[in-house]
A tleap script that builds the chain and sets N, CA, C and O, in Angstrom:
source leaprc.protein.ff14SB
mol = sequence {
  NSER GLU ARG LEU ALA ARG PHE PHE ARG ARG
  PRO TRP ARG MET LEU GLY ALA SER VAL LEU
  PHE ARG ILE PRO LEU VAL ARG GLU MET THR
  LEU TRP PHE GLY ALA VAL ASP ALA GLY ARG
  SER ASN CYS GLU ARG LEU LEU ARG ALA GLY
  ALA THR VAL VAL VAL TRP PRO GLY GLY LEU
  ASP GLU ALA ASN SER VAL ASP GLU PRO ARG
  GLY VAL VAL ARG LEU ARG THR ARG THR GLY
  PHE ILE ARG LEU ALA VAL ARG SER GLY VAL
  PRO VAL LEU PRO MET PHE VAL PHE GLY GLU
  LEU ASP ALA VAL GLU ALA VAL ARG LEU LEU
  PRO ARG PRO LEU ALA SER TRP LEU LYS ARG
  THR LEU ARG ALA SER SER ASN GLY PHE CVAL
}
set mol.1.N position { 117.024 112.494 92.847 }
set mol.1.CA position { 116.677 113.098 94.122 }
set mol.1.C position { 116.928 112.102 95.255 }
set mol.1.O position { 117.046 110.898 95.027 }
set mol.2.N position { 117.006 112.618 96.452 }
set mol.2.CA position { 117.245 111.773 97.623 }
set mol.2.C position { 116.087 110.793 97.838 }
set mol.2.O position { 116.307 109.647 98.230 }
set mol.3.N position { 114.869 111.238 97.584 }
set mol.3.CA position { 113.698 110.364 97.782 }
set mol.3.C position { 113.756 109.162 96.834 }
set mol.3.O position { 113.454 108.042 97.246 }
set mol.4.N position { 114.138 109.376 95.581 }
set mol.4.CA position { 114.258 108.294 94.618 }
set mol.4.C position { 115.391 107.351 95.017 }
set mol.4.O position { 115.260 106.134 94.891 }
set mol.5.N position { 116.488 107.902 95.491 }
set mol.5.CA position { 117.612 107.073 95.941 }
set mol.5.C position { 117.194 106.189 97.116 }
set mol.5.O position { 117.559 105.015 97.168 }
set mol.6.N position { 116.423 106.754 98.069 }
set mol.6.CA position { 115.928 105.954 99.203 }
set mol.6.C position { 115.022 104.834 98.716 }
set mol.6.O position { 115.074 103.716 99.229 }
set mol.7.N position { 114.188 105.139 97.722 }
set mol.7.CA position { 113.244 104.165 97.172 }
set mol.7.C position { 113.990 102.936 96.653 }
set mol.7.O position { 113.557 101.807 96.884 }
set mol.8.N position { 115.107 103.146 95.953 }
set mol.8.CA position { 115.831 102.030 95.372 }
set mol.8.C position { 116.767 101.329 96.348 }
set mol.8.O position { 117.327 100.286 96.012 }
set mol.9.N position { 116.948 101.873 97.541 }
set mol.9.CA position { 117.748 101.185 98.560 }
set mol.9.C position { 116.912 100.195 99.352 }
set mol.9.O position { 117.453 99.382 100.101 }
set mol.10.N position { 115.606 100.260 99.192 }
set mol.10.CA position { 114.727 99.326 99.906 }
set mol.10.C position { 114.912 97.918 99.344 }
set mol.10.O position { 115.254 97.764 98.171 }
set mol.11.N position { 114.691 96.887 100.164 }
set mol.11.CA position { 114.714 95.531 99.601 }
set mol.11.C position { 113.591 95.401 98.575 }
set mol.11.O position { 112.565 96.067 98.716 }
set mol.12.N position { 113.751 94.571 97.553 }
set mol.12.CA position { 112.722 94.439 96.541 }
set mol.12.C position { 112.475 92.976 96.208 }
set mol.12.O position { 113.357 92.126 96.331 }
set mol.13.N position { 111.264 92.717 95.787 }
set mol.13.CA position { 110.878 91.372 95.367 }
set mol.13.C position { 110.092 91.478 94.069 }
set mol.13.O position { 109.246 92.358 93.913 }
set mol.14.N position { 110.377 90.585 93.151 }
set mol.14.CA position { 109.674 90.514 91.882 }
set mol.14.C position { 108.518 89.532 92.024 }
set mol.14.O position { 108.680 88.456 92.600 }
set mol.15.N position { 107.350 89.900 91.497 }
set mol.15.CA position { 106.175 89.041 91.607 }
set mol.15.C position { 106.047 88.140 90.391 }
set mol.15.O position { 106.362 88.531 89.267 }
set mol.16.N position { 105.574 86.918 90.644 }
set mol.16.CA position { 105.282 85.961 89.573 }
set mol.16.C position { 103.855 85.483 89.718 }
set mol.16.O position { 103.329 85.410 90.829 }
set mol.17.N position { 103.227 85.157 88.607 }
set mol.17.CA position { 101.841 84.682 88.620 }
set mol.17.C position { 101.693 83.482 89.552 }
set mol.17.O position { 102.548 82.596 89.579 }
set mol.18.N position { 100.621 83.464 90.300 }
set mol.18.CA position { 100.389 82.409 91.282 }
set mol.18.C position { 100.440 81.017 90.668 }
set mol.18.O position { 100.892 80.072 91.314 }
set mol.19.N position { 99.981 80.880 89.425 }
set mol.19.CA position { 99.962 79.566 88.781 }
set mol.19.C position { 101.377 78.990 88.655 }
set mol.19.O position { 101.539 77.769 88.659 }
set mol.20.N position { 102.392 79.832 88.544 }
set mol.20.CA position { 103.766 79.353 88.410 }
set mol.20.C position { 104.233 78.588 89.639 }
set mol.20.O position { 105.136 77.757 89.551 }
set mol.21.N position { 103.622 78.867 90.779 }
set mol.21.CA position { 104.039 78.223 92.030 }
set mol.21.C position { 103.275 76.929 92.286 }
set mol.21.O position { 103.469 76.291 93.320 }
set mol.22.N position { 102.411 76.537 91.353 }
set mol.22.CA position { 101.645 75.292 91.481 }
set mol.22.C position { 102.153 74.191 90.558 }
set mol.22.O position { 101.635 73.074 90.580 }
set mol.23.N position { 103.160 74.496 89.750 }
set mol.23.CA position { 103.673 73.544 88.763 }
set mol.23.C position { 105.066 73.101 89.192 }
set mol.23.O position { 105.981 73.918 89.297 }
set mol.24.N position { 105.225 71.784 89.443 }
set mol.24.CA position { 106.550 71.294 89.836 }
set mol.24.C position { 107.618 71.712 88.819 }
set mol.24.O position { 107.335 71.800 87.624 }
set mol.25.N position { 108.798 71.958 89.272 }
set mol.25.CA position { 109.961 72.433 88.528 }
set mol.25.C position { 109.817 73.892 88.092 }
set mol.25.O position { 110.775 74.656 88.207 }
set mol.26.N position { 108.654 74.294 87.599 }
set mol.26.CA position { 108.444 75.695 87.244 }
set mol.26.C position { 108.522 76.534 88.511 }
set mol.26.O position { 109.089 77.627 88.507 }
set mol.27.N position { 107.947 76.016 89.600 }
set mol.27.CA position { 108.002 76.719 90.886 }
set mol.27.C position { 109.459 76.949 91.305 }
set mol.27.O position { 109.833 78.060 91.680 }
set mol.28.N position { 110.266 75.904 91.239 }
set mol.28.CA position { 111.659 76.021 91.656 }
set mol.28.C position { 112.415 77.010 90.771 }
set mol.28.O position { 113.213 77.804 91.269 }
set mol.29.N position { 112.167 76.964 89.455 }
set mol.29.CA position { 112.833 77.913 88.552 }
set mol.29.C position { 112.401 79.345 88.855 }
set mol.29.O position { 113.224 80.260 88.836 }
set mol.30.N position { 111.113 79.540 89.134 }
set mol.30.CA position { 110.600 80.873 89.432 }
set mol.30.C position { 111.236 81.412 90.711 }
set mol.30.O position { 111.637 82.574 90.770 }
set mol.31.N position { 111.326 80.566 91.727 }
set mol.31.CA position { 111.984 80.976 92.970 }
set mol.31.C position { 113.470 81.251 92.736 }
set mol.31.O position { 114.023 82.190 93.308 }
set mol.32.N position { 114.114 80.443 91.906 }
set mol.32.CA position { 115.534 80.625 91.613 }
set mol.32.C position { 115.777 81.985 90.958 }
set mol.32.O position { 116.801 82.622 91.205 }
set mol.33.N position { 114.825 82.429 90.117 }
set mol.33.CA position { 114.933 83.752 89.488 }
set mol.33.C position { 114.601 84.868 90.458 }
set mol.33.O position { 114.749 86.041 90.117 }
set mol.34.N position { 114.152 84.531 91.666 }
set mol.34.CA position { 113.910 85.540 92.689 }
set mol.34.C position { 112.483 86.026 92.797 }
set mol.34.O position { 112.215 86.988 93.517 }
set mol.35.N position { 111.559 85.385 92.098 }
set mol.35.CA position { 110.162 85.821 92.153 }
set mol.35.C position { 109.440 85.198 93.342 }
set mol.35.O position { 109.819 84.138 93.840 }
set mol.36.N position { 108.401 85.877 93.775 }
set mol.36.CA position { 107.519 85.355 94.823 }
set mol.36.C position { 106.083 85.441 94.307 }
set mol.36.O position { 105.806 86.164 93.350 }
set mol.37.N position { 105.185 84.714 94.933 }
set mol.37.CA position { 103.788 84.650 94.520 }
set mol.37.C position { 103.147 86.040 94.520 }
set mol.37.O position { 103.317 86.816 95.460 }
set mol.38.N position { 102.405 86.337 93.444 }
set mol.38.CA position { 101.783 87.647 93.284 }
set mol.38.C position { 100.422 87.751 93.958 }
set mol.38.O position { 99.690 88.710 93.714 }
set mol.39.N position { 100.070 86.794 94.792 }
set mol.39.CA position { 98.793 86.859 95.503 }
set mol.39.C position { 98.700 88.105 96.370 }
set mol.39.O position { 99.708 88.601 96.873 }
set mol.40.N position { 97.481 88.605 96.539 }
set mol.40.CA position { 97.262 89.859 97.266 }
set mol.40.C position { 97.842 89.816 98.675 }
set mol.40.O position { 98.503 90.764 99.097 }
set mol.41.N position { 97.603 88.731 99.406 }
set mol.41.CA position { 98.079 88.690 100.799 }
set mol.41.C position { 99.605 88.759 100.860 }
set mol.41.O position { 100.161 89.385 101.763 }
set mol.42.N position { 100.277 88.125 99.915 }
set mol.42.CA position { 101.734 88.176 99.887 }
set mol.42.C position { 102.218 89.586 99.552 }
set mol.42.O position { 103.178 90.069 100.152 }
set mol.43.N position { 101.556 90.252 98.594 }
set mol.43.CA position { 101.920 91.635 98.248 }
set mol.43.C position { 101.732 92.552 99.443 }
set mol.43.O position { 102.584 93.396 99.719 }
set mol.44.N position { 100.619 92.395 100.155 }
set mol.44.CA position { 100.364 93.220 101.333 }
set mol.44.C position { 101.441 93.006 102.385 }
set mol.44.O position { 101.916 93.964 102.995 }
set mol.45.N position { 101.829 91.753 102.600 }
set mol.45.CA position { 102.869 91.432 103.575 }
set mol.45.C position { 104.200 92.078 103.182 }
set mol.45.O position { 104.892 92.638 104.032 }
set mol.46.N position { 104.558 92.002 101.902 }
set mol.46.CA position { 105.809 92.603 101.429 }
set mol.46.C position { 105.812 94.116 101.613 }
set mol.46.O position { 106.806 94.692 102.055 }
set mol.47.N position { 104.695 94.757 101.273 }
set mol.47.CA position { 104.615 96.211 101.409 }
set mol.47.C position { 104.668 96.637 102.874 }
set mol.47.O position { 105.311 97.632 103.207 }
set mol.48.N position { 103.990 95.881 103.757 }
set mol.48.CA position { 104.058 96.199 105.193 }
set mol.48.C position { 105.478 96.066 105.717 }
set mol.48.O position { 105.884 96.790 106.626 }
set mol.49.N position { 106.238 95.129 105.135 }
set mol.49.CA position { 107.625 94.919 105.569 }
set mol.49.C position { 108.577 95.951 104.971 }
set mol.49.O position { 109.770 95.947 105.277 }
set mol.50.N position { 108.050 96.842 104.112 }
set mol.50.CA position { 108.881 97.897 103.554 }
set mol.50.C position { 109.585 97.539 102.262 }
set mol.50.O position { 110.495 98.251 101.836 }
set mol.51.N position { 109.180 96.448 101.631 }
set mol.51.CA position { 109.827 96.026 100.390 }
set mol.51.C position { 109.257 96.788 99.190 }
set mol.51.O position { 108.095 97.194 99.188 }
set mol.52.N position { 110.090 96.968 98.189 }
set mol.52.CA position { 109.637 97.452 96.888 }
set mol.52.C position { 109.167 96.233 96.109 }
set mol.52.O position { 109.863 95.219 96.058 }
set mol.53.N position { 107.998 96.329 95.506 }
set mol.53.CA position { 107.410 95.199 94.798 }
set mol.53.C position { 107.442 95.487 93.297 }
set mol.53.O position { 106.936 96.514 92.846 }
set mol.54.N position { 108.036 94.578 92.530 }
set mol.54.CA position { 108.140 94.715 91.082 }
set mol.54.C position { 107.033 93.887 90.445 }
set mol.54.O position { 106.947 92.680 90.668 }
set mol.55.N position { 106.183 94.541 89.648 }
set mol.55.CA position { 105.027 93.890 89.037 }
set mol.55.C position { 105.164 93.959 87.519 }
set mol.55.O position { 105.518 95.002 86.970 }
set mol.56.N position { 104.882 92.848 86.848 }
set mol.56.CA position { 104.814 92.795 85.386 }
set mol.56.C position { 103.341 92.604 85.024 }
set mol.56.O position { 102.916 91.472 84.793 }
set mol.57.N position { 102.553 93.680 84.969 }
set mol.57.CA position { 101.103 93.526 84.822 }
set mol.57.C position { 100.639 92.850 83.546 }
set mol.57.O position { 99.550 92.276 83.536 }
set mol.58.N position { 101.409 92.890 82.475 }
set mol.58.CA position { 100.974 92.249 81.234 }
set mol.58.C position { 101.512 90.847 81.076 }
set mol.58.O position { 101.225 90.189 80.075 }
set mol.59.N position { 102.284 90.370 82.033 }
set mol.59.CA position { 103.027 89.112 81.965 }
set mol.59.C position { 102.412 87.972 81.187 }
set mol.59.O position { 102.830 87.702 80.062 }
set mol.60.N position { 101.416 87.288 81.763 }
set mol.60.CA position { 100.846 86.123 81.096 }
set mol.60.C position { 100.045 86.488 79.864 }
set mol.60.O position { 100.033 85.732 78.892 }
set mol.61.N position { 99.375 87.631 79.881 }
set mol.61.CA position { 98.634 88.038 78.688 }
set mol.61.C position { 99.593 88.243 77.522 }
set mol.61.O position { 99.286 87.864 76.391 }
set mol.62.N position { 100.735 88.831 77.784 }
set mol.62.CA position { 101.712 89.039 76.715 }
set mol.62.C position { 102.349 87.723 76.289 }
set mol.62.O position { 102.630 87.528 75.106 }
set mol.63.N position { 102.581 86.822 77.233 }
set mol.63.CA position { 103.150 85.517 76.887 }
set mol.63.C position { 102.190 84.704 76.028 }
set mol.63.O position { 102.619 83.856 75.246 }
set mol.64.N position { 100.908 84.957 76.172 }
set mol.64.CA position { 99.893 84.234 75.397 }
set mol.64.C position { 99.552 84.924 74.087 }
set mol.64.O position { 98.599 84.515 73.423 }
set mol.65.N position { 100.272 85.930 73.696 }
set mol.65.CA position { 99.885 86.751 72.552 }
set mol.65.C position { 100.563 86.324 71.258 }
set mol.65.O position { 101.139 87.158 70.560 }
set mol.66.N position { 100.504 85.053 70.933 }
set mol.66.CA position { 101.153 84.538 69.725 }
set mol.66.C position { 100.595 85.185 68.468 }
set mol.66.O position { 101.354 85.508 67.553 }
set mol.67.N position { 99.278 85.382 68.407 }
set mol.67.CA position { 98.642 85.881 67.188 }
set mol.67.C position { 98.397 87.384 67.188 }
set mol.67.O position { 97.834 87.907 66.225 }
set mol.68.N position { 98.796 88.083 68.221 }
set mol.68.CA position { 98.496 89.513 68.327 }
set mol.68.C position { 99.707 90.338 67.919 }
set mol.68.O position { 100.836 89.853 67.975 }
set mol.69.N position { 99.479 91.590 67.507 }
set mol.69.CA position { 100.608 92.442 67.117 }
set mol.69.C position { 101.518 92.735 68.308 }
set mol.69.O position { 101.066 92.792 69.452 }
set mol.70.N position { 102.785 92.918 68.025 }
set mol.70.CA position { 103.751 93.211 69.095 }
set mol.70.C position { 103.699 94.683 69.475 }
set mol.70.O position { 103.272 95.528 68.689 }
set mol.71.N position { 104.143 94.976 70.699 }
set mol.71.CA position { 104.200 96.358 71.153 }
set mol.71.C position { 102.880 96.874 71.684 }
set mol.71.O position { 102.706 98.083 71.840 }
set mol.72.N position { 101.935 95.968 71.966 }
set mol.72.CA position { 100.634 96.358 72.506 }
set mol.72.C position { 100.657 96.118 74.004 }
set mol.72.O position { 100.984 95.015 74.443 }
set mol.73.N position { 100.321 97.116 74.793 }
set mol.73.CA position { 100.272 96.973 76.245 }
set mol.73.C position { 98.963 96.288 76.616 }
set mol.73.O position { 97.893 96.728 76.195 }
set mol.74.N position { 99.036 95.206 77.405 }
set mol.74.CA position { 97.856 94.423 77.761 }
set mol.74.C position { 97.613 94.466 79.268 }
set mol.74.O position { 97.983 93.532 79.979 }
set mol.75.N position { 97.009 95.515 79.748 }
set mol.75.CA position { 96.707 95.620 81.173 }
set mol.75.C position { 95.365 95.004 81.522 }
set mol.75.O position { 95.166 94.565 82.654 }
set mol.76.N position { 94.444 94.962 80.574 }
set mol.76.CA position { 93.099 94.446 80.799 }
set mol.76.C position { 92.553 95.012 82.098 }
set mol.76.O position { 92.549 96.226 82.303 }
set mol.77.N position { 92.095 94.137 82.965 }
set mol.77.CA position { 91.523 94.592 84.240 }
set mol.77.C position { 92.453 94.292 85.401 }
set mol.77.O position { 92.019 94.290 86.553 }
set mol.78.N position { 93.726 94.038 85.118 }
set mol.78.CA position { 94.691 93.698 86.164 }
set mol.78.C position { 95.206 94.965 86.831 }
set mol.78.O position { 96.361 95.349 86.648 }
set mol.79.N position { 94.337 95.610 87.608 }
set mol.79.CA position { 94.710 96.882 88.210 }
set mol.79.C position { 94.734 96.821 89.737 }
set mol.79.O position { 94.873 97.853 90.393 }
set mol.80.N position { 94.603 95.640 90.299 }
set mol.80.CA position { 94.621 95.511 91.753 }
set mol.80.C position { 95.911 96.013 92.369 }
set mol.80.O position { 95.905 96.510 93.495 }
set mol.81.N position { 97.019 95.892 91.649 }
set mol.81.CA position { 98.303 96.358 92.181 }
set mol.81.C position { 98.297 97.869 92.375 }
set mol.81.O position { 98.967 98.380 93.272 }
set mol.82.N position { 97.546 98.592 91.538 }
set mol.82.CA position { 97.469 100.049 91.687 }
set mol.82.C position { 96.654 100.399 92.930 }
set mol.82.O position { 97.052 101.256 93.719 }
set mol.83.N position { 95.513 99.734 93.100 }
set mol.83.CA position { 94.694 99.987 94.301 }
set mol.83.C position { 95.469 99.641 95.567 }
set mol.83.O position { 95.382 100.363 96.560 }
set mol.84.N position { 96.223 98.550 95.545 }
set mol.84.CA position { 97.017 98.143 96.707 }
set mol.84.C position { 98.101 99.184 97.011 }
set mol.84.O position { 98.354 99.491 98.176 }
set mol.85.N position { 98.731 99.718 95.985 }
set mol.85.CA position { 99.763 100.747 96.188 }
set mol.85.C position { 99.155 102.000 96.802 }
set mol.85.O position { 99.743 102.592 97.708 }
set mol.86.N position { 97.991 102.409 96.323 }
set mol.86.CA position { 97.334 103.606 96.860 }
set mol.86.C position { 96.960 103.377 98.316 }
set mol.86.O position { 97.208 104.235 99.164 }
set mol.87.N position { 96.361 102.220 98.614 }
set mol.87.CA position { 95.987 101.903 100.006 }
set mol.87.C position { 97.200 101.844 100.911 }
set mol.87.O position { 97.129 102.236 102.076 }
set mol.88.N position { 98.319 101.354 100.384 }
set mol.88.CA position { 99.528 101.201 101.197 }
set mol.88.C position { 100.358 102.476 101.250 }
set mol.88.O position { 101.305 102.568 102.031 }
set mol.89.N position { 100.009 103.462 100.424 }
set mol.89.CA position { 100.751 104.715 100.431 }
set mol.89.C position { 102.134 104.607 99.829 }
set mol.89.O position { 103.041 105.337 100.230 }
set mol.90.N position { 102.315 103.713 98.876 }
set mol.90.CA position { 103.623 103.562 98.232 }
set mol.90.C position { 103.548 104.070 96.795 }
set mol.90.O position { 102.491 104.008 96.167 }
set mol.91.N position { 104.666 104.572 96.273 }
set mol.91.CA position { 104.661 105.097 94.904 }
set mol.91.C position { 104.582 103.968 93.872 }
set mol.91.O position { 104.984 102.835 94.138 }
set mol.92.N position { 104.061 104.299 92.699 }
set mol.92.CA position { 104.039 103.387 91.564 }
set mol.92.C position { 104.933 103.987 90.497 }
set mol.92.O position { 104.758 105.145 90.118 }
set mol.93.N position { 105.879 103.220 90.013 }
set mol.93.CA position { 106.772 103.655 88.950 }
set mol.93.C position { 106.434 102.829 87.711 }
set mol.93.O position { 106.937 101.716 87.558 }
set mol.94.N position { 105.582 103.364 86.816 }
set mol.94.CA position { 105.159 102.587 85.648 }
set mol.94.C position { 106.306 102.373 84.672 }
set mol.94.O position { 107.076 103.290 84.386 }
set mol.95.N position { 106.407 101.151 84.166 }
set mol.95.CA position { 107.435 100.811 83.185 }
set mol.95.C position { 106.855 99.794 82.213 }
set mol.95.O position { 105.957 99.026 82.560 }
set mol.96.N position { 107.370 99.799 81.012 }
set mol.96.CA position { 107.001 98.778 80.043 }
set mol.96.C position { 108.228 98.487 79.203 }
set mol.96.O position { 108.966 99.403 78.839 }
set mol.97.N position { 108.451 97.226 78.895 }
set mol.97.CA position { 109.594 96.814 78.090 }
set mol.97.C position { 109.089 96.459 76.696 }
set mol.97.O position { 108.248 95.573 76.547 }
set mol.98.N position { 109.589 97.134 75.691 }
set mol.98.CA position { 109.251 96.808 74.310 }
set mol.98.C position { 110.374 95.971 73.714 }
set mol.98.O position { 111.551 96.215 73.978 }
set mol.99.N position { 110.002 94.992 72.917 }
set mol.99.CA position { 110.994 94.209 72.184 }
set mol.99.C position { 111.448 92.944 72.867 }
set mol.99.O position { 112.311 92.246 72.335 }
set mol.100.N position { 110.897 92.613 74.043 }
set mol.100.CA position { 111.368 91.407 74.722 }
set mol.100.C position { 111.082 90.149 73.907 }
set mol.100.O position { 111.811 89.163 74.015 }
set mol.101.N position { 110.030 90.174 73.095 }
set mol.101.CA position { 109.729 89.011 72.260 }
set mol.101.C position { 110.518 89.021 70.957 }
set mol.101.O position { 110.363 88.116 70.137 }
set mol.102.N position { 111.355 90.023 70.757 }
set mol.102.CA position { 112.246 90.000 69.598 }
set mol.102.C position { 113.412 89.044 69.839 }
set mol.102.O position { 114.061 88.601 68.892 }
set mol.103.N position { 113.673 88.731 71.098 }
set mol.103.CA position { 114.766 87.822 71.434 }
set mol.103.C position { 114.356 86.363 71.295 }
set mol.103.O position { 115.209 85.499 71.091 }
set mol.104.N position { 113.076 86.082 71.401 }
set mol.104.CA position { 112.564 84.713 71.275 }
set mol.104.C position { 111.304 84.738 70.421 }
set mol.104.O position { 110.693 85.790 70.234 }
set mol.105.N position { 110.928 83.602 69.917 }
set mol.105.CA position { 109.699 83.472 69.134 }
set mol.105.C position { 108.713 82.637 69.943 }
set mol.105.O position { 109.030 81.527 70.369 }
set mol.106.N position { 107.511 83.183 70.153 }
set mol.106.CA position { 106.469 82.433 70.873 }
set mol.106.C position { 105.852 81.418 69.917 }
set mol.106.O position { 105.518 81.748 68.779 }
set mol.107.N position { 105.703 80.173 70.389 }
set mol.107.CA position { 105.164 79.087 69.574 }
set mol.107.C position { 103.991 78.467 70.314 }
set mol.107.O position { 104.096 78.141 71.496 }
set mol.108.N position { 102.870 78.304 69.615 }
set mol.108.CA position { 101.688 77.674 70.212 }
set mol.108.C position { 101.950 76.173 70.347 }
set mol.108.O position { 102.247 75.508 69.355 }
set mol.109.N position { 101.843 75.633 71.563 }
set mol.109.CA position { 102.087 74.213 71.809 }
set mol.109.C position { 100.805 73.388 71.845 }
set mol.109.O position { 100.838 72.172 71.654 }
set mol.110.N position { 99.676 74.050 72.091 }
set mol.110.CA position { 98.395 73.351 72.213 }
set mol.110.C position { 97.402 73.911 71.208 }
set mol.110.O position { 97.563 75.039 70.741 }
set mol.111.N position { 96.367 73.131 70.868 }
set mol.111.CA position { 95.323 73.675 69.988 }
set mol.111.C position { 94.691 74.914 70.625 }
set mol.111.O position { 94.596 75.013 71.848 }
set mol.112.N position { 94.263 75.853 69.789 }
set mol.112.CA position { 93.738 77.128 70.261 }
set mol.112.C position { 92.639 76.987 71.317 }
set mol.112.O position { 92.693 77.707 72.314 }
set mol.113.N position { 91.625 76.088 71.158 }
set mol.113.CA position { 90.570 76.002 72.196 }
set mol.113.C position { 91.123 75.609 73.568 }
set mol.113.O position { 90.706 76.164 74.584 }
set mol.114.N position { 92.057 74.660 73.603 }
set mol.114.CA position { 92.637 74.240 74.877 }
set mol.114.C position { 93.524 75.352 75.453 }
set mol.114.O position { 93.508 75.600 76.658 }
set mol.115.N position { 94.286 76.010 74.595 }
set mol.115.CA position { 95.130 77.122 75.052 }
set mol.115.C position { 94.270 78.247 75.614 }
set mol.115.O position { 94.625 78.851 76.626 }
set mol.116.N position { 93.147 78.533 74.970 }
set mol.116.CA position { 92.241 79.591 75.456 }
set mol.116.C position { 91.645 79.215 76.803 }
set mol.116.O position { 91.505 80.066 77.682 }
set mol.117.N position { 91.295 77.947 76.970 }
set mol.117.CA position { 90.731 77.488 78.243 }
set mol.117.C position { 91.765 77.643 79.357 }
set mol.117.O position { 91.437 78.136 80.436 }
set mol.118.N position { 93.002 77.230 79.112 }
set mol.118.CA position { 94.067 77.373 80.116 }
set mol.118.C position { 94.273 78.838 80.489 }
set mol.118.O position { 94.433 79.177 81.662 }
set mol.119.N position { 94.266 79.697 79.477 }
set mol.119.CA position { 94.479 81.118 79.720 }
set mol.119.C position { 93.361 81.703 80.573 }
set mol.119.O position { 93.620 82.447 81.519 }
set mol.120.N position { 92.109 81.364 80.237 }
set mol.120.CA position { 90.953 81.896 80.967 }
set mol.120.C position { 90.833 81.302 82.362 }
set mol.120.O position { 90.629 82.028 83.335 }
set mol.121.N position { 90.957 79.993 82.459 }
set mol.121.CA position { 90.679 79.289 83.708 }
set mol.121.C position { 91.833 79.361 84.709 }
set mol.121.O position { 91.624 79.657 85.885 }
set mol.122.N position { 93.030 79.093 84.241 }
set mol.122.CA position { 94.189 79.022 85.137 }
set mol.122.C position { 95.114 80.240 85.029 }
set mol.122.O position { 96.091 80.347 85.771 }
set mol.123.N position { 94.804 81.154 84.104 }
set mol.123.CA position { 95.678 82.299 83.810 }
set mol.123.C position { 97.094 81.809 83.553 }
set mol.123.O position { 98.073 82.370 84.046 }
set mol.124.N position { 97.171 80.728 82.753 }
set mol.124.CA position { 98.465 80.107 82.458 }
set mol.124.C position { 98.764 80.175 80.974 }
set mol.124.O position { 97.856 80.075 80.148 }
set mol.125.N position { 100.017 80.343 80.637 }
set mol.125.CA position { 100.437 80.332 79.250 }
set mol.125.C position { 100.728 78.899 78.833 }
set mol.125.O position { 101.282 78.119 79.607 }
set mol.126.N position { 100.360 78.561 77.632 }
set mol.126.CA position { 100.667 77.228 77.107 }
set mol.126.C position { 101.641 77.340 75.929 }
set mol.126.O position { 101.828 76.382 75.179 }
set mol.127.N position { 102.244 78.489 75.776 }
set mol.127.CA position { 103.168 78.694 74.666 }
set mol.127.C position { 104.579 78.283 75.057 }
set mol.127.O position { 104.951 78.283 76.230 }
set mol.128.N position { 105.342 77.939 74.047 }
set mol.128.CA position { 106.762 77.701 74.221 }
set mol.128.C position { 107.508 78.854 73.579 }
set mol.128.O position { 106.927 79.615 72.805 }
set mol.129.N position { 108.769 78.988 73.886 }
set mol.129.CA position { 109.562 80.069 73.324 }
set mol.129.C position { 110.870 79.492 72.796 }
set mol.129.O position { 111.573 78.770 73.504 }
set mol.130.N position { 111.188 79.815 71.554 }
set mol.130.CA position { 112.404 79.312 70.934 }
set mol.130.C position { 113.240 80.478 70.422 }
set mol.130.O position { 114.315 80.268 69.860 }
savepdb mol mol.pdb
quit
């Protein structure tokens, strides 16, 4: 439809977890891939400017899922992007990618207690991918 075509002609930005922008070199790589900080104020600014915002709501939770079964959607309580879309009057196009971890194997780099602390406190993944 014409409305869908207009939607995809808008400029778009992909969001990355805020923690990625606090780590030297990781920040530069994240920016190089075209992501911007997923903080609420930045999302609001992008939406006011008319940009389409791409969100990966399960991102870090899925990256931290070394011991969990594959193909499980992990939204938890990360629903602020939906409330922001409703307040901003923009459509939400839900998507999920299955099989992305079939291309790489997630490997635990830190002991489980430290990895759990990083995940809870900093919302950061401590896994490597090979």
